[in-house]
N, C-alpha and C positions, 0 to 999 in steps of 0.2 A: 442432643447435647444441650444441657441447660447453660444459661449464662453464668459465667464465673467471675468473681470479683478479683481485681488486681489492685495492688497498693503502690502509689507513687512515693518517691522519697519524702515528699512533704507530709505524707500521711493521708492525703486525699485519696479517694477511691472512685472507680468508675466500672461500669459493666462492659465486658467484651462480648458482643453478640456473636451468635453462630456465624452470621454472614461475615463479620469483620475477621473472625478467627480463620475462616476458610479462605478469605481473600488474602490474609497475611500468610497463610500456609502456602497458597498457590504462588504468591509473589516470592516467598522464600525459596521454593523449589525452582522457580524460573531463574532466580538470581544466583542460585548456588553455583551455577557454572561460571559465574563471574568472580567468585571468591569474595574477598573482603570488599571489593569495589561495589558489590551489590548493595550493601548497607549504605555506602556513600551516596548511591543514586537515590535511594529512598529518602535519605535525610538531607539531601542537598537543597540549596536555596531554589525556590520556584523559578523555573525558566519562563521567559516571556515568549509566548507562542502566537503566531499568526496563521490563520487558515485562509488559503486561496482556493476557492471552489467548494461551496457548501452543499454540494449534491450528496448523493447516496454514499459514495465511498470516501469522499473528503471528510464528512462528519464521522463516519465509522472509524477512520484512522485516528481522528482527533480524540474521540471518546476512548479508544484503546490506550492512547497516550495518557490521558487524564487518569485512567485506572491504575497506571503503574508508576507514575512519577508526579512530584509536585510541580504544577505549572500554573501560570496565569495567562489566560487567553486575552491578548491585548488587542485583537482585531480580527474580524471575519469579513472576507471579500467575496462577493458574487454579484453578477449582473441581474439576478432574479431577486426581487424584494421579498417574495414569499419564502424562498430558500433561506434568505438572511434571517427573517423573523423566526423561523423554526429553529435554526441553528443557535441564535442568540438565546431563545427561551430554554433550550436544552442545556446550553453552556452555563446559564445562570443557576441551573439545578445541579449540574455535575461538578463544576469546579468549586474548590474549597471556599474561595472568597465570596461566592454567590453573586459576583458582579455580572452585569450585562455588558459584554464587550461592544465597543464601537463598531460600526459597520461601514463598508466601503464598496463602491461600485467599480472602482479602478484599483487594481493591485499596486500600481505605482504610488498611489496616495497612501495606501496602508504602509508600504515600505518606507515612505518618506516621513510619515508622521509617527510611526511606532518603531522603536529600536528592538527588533525581534532577535531573540537568541536562536529560535527555531521557526522555520516556516514549513508548514504542511501543505503540499500541493495536491489537490484532488480534482482539478479542472479537467475538461476533455483533452484528449491527446494533442490537439493542434495548438494548445496553449503552453504545454509543459516547458518547452525550451526557453521561451522569452521570460516566463515567470521564474523558473529556476535560476537562470543566469542573473536576473535582476536581484533575486534574493541573496545569492552568494556575493554579488557585488556590494550589497548593503550590509554584509558582514554576518549573515545568518547561516546556520547549518540547515540542511534541507532534507525533508522526507518527501519523496516524489513518487506518485503512483506510476505504475508501469502502463504501457511502454514508455520509455523516456522521451520519445520524439516521434514525429510523423515522417521525417526523412533522415537520411544518414548524416548529412551535413549538420543538422541541428544537434544530433548526438555528439558529434565531434566537438562542436562549439561548447556544449554543456560540460563535457569532460575537461576540455581546456580551461574553462572558467573555474571549475571546482579545484583544479590543481593550481591555477594561478593565484587564487585567493585563499588557498589552503583551507577549504571548507569541507566538512564531512557531508556527504550526500548518500543517503540510503534510499534504495529503490524498493517499491512495494512488491517485490517478488518474495513473499513471505514463506514460500515452501521451504526455503533454507532454514527457517525457524520453526517448522512444523514438527512437533515431537515424534510422531510415529514415523515420519520420513527420515528424521535424524537417526532414529534407532535402526531403521531398515538399512540405511547407508552403512552404519557401523557394523551391525550384526550379519549382514549378508554380503555387501560389496567389499567392504574393507577386510572382512574376515575371510574372503576368498571362496565363499560358498558357491558362487556362480562359476568359478574357474575363469578361463579366458572368455572375455566378452567380445562378441563379434557383430552384434546387430541390436538396434533399438527401434521400436515403433512408438509413435506418439499419435494421439487422436483426439478429436472432439466431435461428438455427434449430437450436441444439444440443438434444439430447435430455437435458436436465439437470434435469428436474423429477422428483424422487423421488416415487413413487406407490404405495408399498407399503401393506400392512395388518398390520403386526406387532401382536401381542397386548399388552395392558397387562401389565406385569411389575414385579417388585421393582426398586427403584433399586439399582445395584451399590454396594458399600461404598466404592469409590474415587472416586465422584462425589457432590459436594454439589449435588443437583438443585435445591434451594431457592435456593442462591446462583447457580447457573447461570441460573435463570429470572429472578431479580431483579424488575424492575418489570413484566415481561411477564405475561400470564395464565398460570396454572399448569396446563399440560396434564397429563393422566394420563401417567405415564412409560411409553413403549412401545418405546424404543430409544435407543442413544447418540445424542445430538443433533448430534454433531460433523459437520463437512464438509457433506454434502448434506441431511441429514434436517431440520435446523432451517429451512433455506431454503425448504422446501416448504410452510411454514405462514406465513400473514399475521401471526400473533401476534408473530413475531420480525423480520419484514422487510417488503419490498414486492414480493415475487415477482421474476419475471424482469425486470420493468420497473425495480425498484429495484436489482437486482444487475448487470444487463448493459447496459441502456439508459443508466444513469448514466455509464458509461465512454464510450460512443459519443457521447452528447449533449455531454458535457464536451469531448471531442476536437474535435467539429465546432465548438463555440462558440469554442474556442481557435484553431483553424485559420482561422476566418472573422471573429473579433473580435466575437462576438455576446454580448449580455447576457441579461437576462430575456426569455423569450418573452412576447409581448403577449397571446396567448390559447392555451388548450390544450383539445383535444377528444380523447376516447378511447372506444373500445368494445372489448369482448371478454368472455371468461369461460372456463368449463371446457366446451369443446365436444366433445372427443374422449376425453380420459383421465378418465373418470368413475368408475372402479372402485376407486380408492385413497382414502387419508385426506387427501391433499394438497388444500389449499383455495386455492392460487394459480392464476391464469389460465394455461391451457395455450395460449391464443390471445389476442393483443391487438394492436390498432393504435392509434396516437396521432399527433396532428399538433400540432407546436409551431410557432406562427405568429410570425415575426419580420417586420421591415419588408422587403417585396418578396421574401420567401423563406419557404418552409415546410420544416421538417425533419420527415419522416414516419418513424415507427417501426413495425416489424412484428416480432412474435415468434410462433413456433410451436414447441412442444416435441415435435412429432410430424411425420411426413412428411419431405420432402427439401427442401433449399435450392434456390432458382432458379439460383444460381451456385455450383456445388460448390467453387470456389476461394475463395469469400468467404461462408462460412456465418455468421460474426459480423463485421459490417463496416459501412462507411458509403460512400455513393456521392455525390460532389459533382458536380452537373451545371452546366456553363457553356455559353455559346453557342459556344465554340471547342473544347470537348472535355469529357471526363469523368475524374474522379479516383476510382479505386477504392482503398480503403485498409482495412487490417486490422492486427492485431498481428503478422501474419506477413509481410506484403509490401504494396506499393502499386503501382498501374499507372495511368499517364496514357495515355488513349486520345484522340488528337486527332481533331477532326471532319474536318480536312483530310487526305485520303488520302495526300497527298504528304509530310506531316510524319511523323516517326518517333515511335512509342510510346516511353515511358520507363518502365523497371522499377526499383523500389526494393526491395532485399532486406533481410530482417531480419538484424540483427547477432547473432551468437552468439559467446560467449567461452569455449568449452569448454577450450581449451588454457591460457588465462590463469588460469582458475578451474576446475580439474578437480573440485573438490568440488561444483560445479554439477551435474555428471553423476551423481555417486554419491548426492547428497542425495535422499531419498525424496520423491516427488511434486513436485519442483521444476519450475517452468515455465522451461525453458531459454530460450525466446524473450523472457520478461519479465525475467529476471535482469539483463541489461545495462541495461535501462531503469530498473529499480529502483535499481541502484547509482548511476546518474546522478541519479536523483530524490533519493536520500539526499545526494549531494554538493551538489545545489542547496539542499536543506534546511539542511545544515550551513553553507553560504555565507550563507544568509539569517540564520541564528543569529549568525554572526560580524558581519554588517553591521547586525543588528537591523532587517532589512527584510522584504519580503514574498516568499515563495517562489513558484515557478511555479504550484503548485497550492494557493494560499492558501485558507484556510478560507472566505473569502467566495465564491470561485469554486466550491468544493465544495458550499457551501450552495445556490447558484443551480442547479447541476446536479442535486443531490439533491432539492431542493424541487420542481423542475420535474417530475421523475419521480413524486414523491408526488402532486403536483397532477393528473397524468395519471390516476393511480388514482382520485383523488377524482372527476374528470370521468367516468370509467367507472362508478363507484359511483352517482353522482347522475343520470347520463344527460344532463348538461348541460355546455356549455362552461364553462371556468374562466378568469377574468381575475383574477390576483393582483396586488395593489398592495404591493410590497416596502417602501414607505415607511410606509404606514398599517397594513401587515401584516394585510390582510383580503382575502377574495375579494369583489370588487366586486359589490354588489347581490345577495349570496347568503349569508344568515345561516346556512343549513344547512351549506353548504360551508365557511364560516368556522369553524364548530364542529368540523369534521372535521380542521382543521389541528392539533389536539391530541388525542392518544390518552389514554385513562384509564390511570393507573398502579396497579399492585397495591400495597396497603399492606404495609409502612410506607414504601415508597419514594415520594418526592415529585417531581413533574414539575418540571424546571428552568424551564419556561415559565409556572409558576403565578404 
């Protein structure tokens, strides 16, 4: 397609490049579901945005937001100076003003010095609660990565704060904004092609459990390790914690269960209209990969019981997946067929041999957004979903309503996975009462709903 001229009312002209045309087309299609409000989002006054956590996914979320809405990045916070420098450099290239945002080592200073309309939180899990609560108290709407918290009490406090200060909080469970999964939900589940649904299986067989034995070493000058650790236990420094290393320790998260199951469980609940599970059981441990420092389970199974339906989770960070096409996925079983789904595709397999299977392919937008391809470590399959997730977030802000991945839904999915770990730890089934906020009939398990904080940080659920 050649460049085409367009004429402004003043008579001036400019060229619309193929890239801009495709970006506009993609944005138009994404916004079409929002109706007339879509144009309002594109033409609105730039929102002041702060980023807390300038690592891999923090930056990724911020760049997706920049792609779909006018924003001014007014501050970037991270305890790693190298992370900050990289984020500032890209921000100066990506945002329209070309300004280099100021940087902060402490998120409290960012929130104090900059009046943010939106705060994007991409820090490790152990920081989400304190930072999100501080952001809503400062008057910002929040886009927070999943899982929302490392313990159940944190999630309760985050939900309470969002409601008290009437802020919009979108959680980064963007499967709800993934085009091929939206279509599978509509065309298969809502259309009744599965018939009565009686069972769900969820899994992750990625070899994503870091299991090294690096020696204790001096903290590099560019990293404020004390600030990075914050309320978590202070481990001896043995490597840069970014990306995979911190996730291999329960001190900062909830293992593969808290990282990957939260996505699949959240999607299954959305697809099937499920709330809190009635009962949760789980078993697992470190069965195979015993030679490294990692203390998260390399093998775990969990059952989330709902009315007339069990959702069963299984992960192994070793071996091979039963279905090579679906190594991280969920399988919804109905009397008339099965829906296989993942971030990459979905397949409806009818029980009737005379009926035709239906395939749903993942949407990619490489031509519309060529920076997706050149961006380091970008998940090309997730980028279109995250852009739509951001648009849904912005629409909720405009309407002062609830986004598709509202904090309450994020809390249910996160807490359920944490409760599965508690069930594994205690060796007993867990029945959580979200109204009374206790594990029914189990004082020991109820005490595990809250982790101790390292001084001087104070737990928000205290």
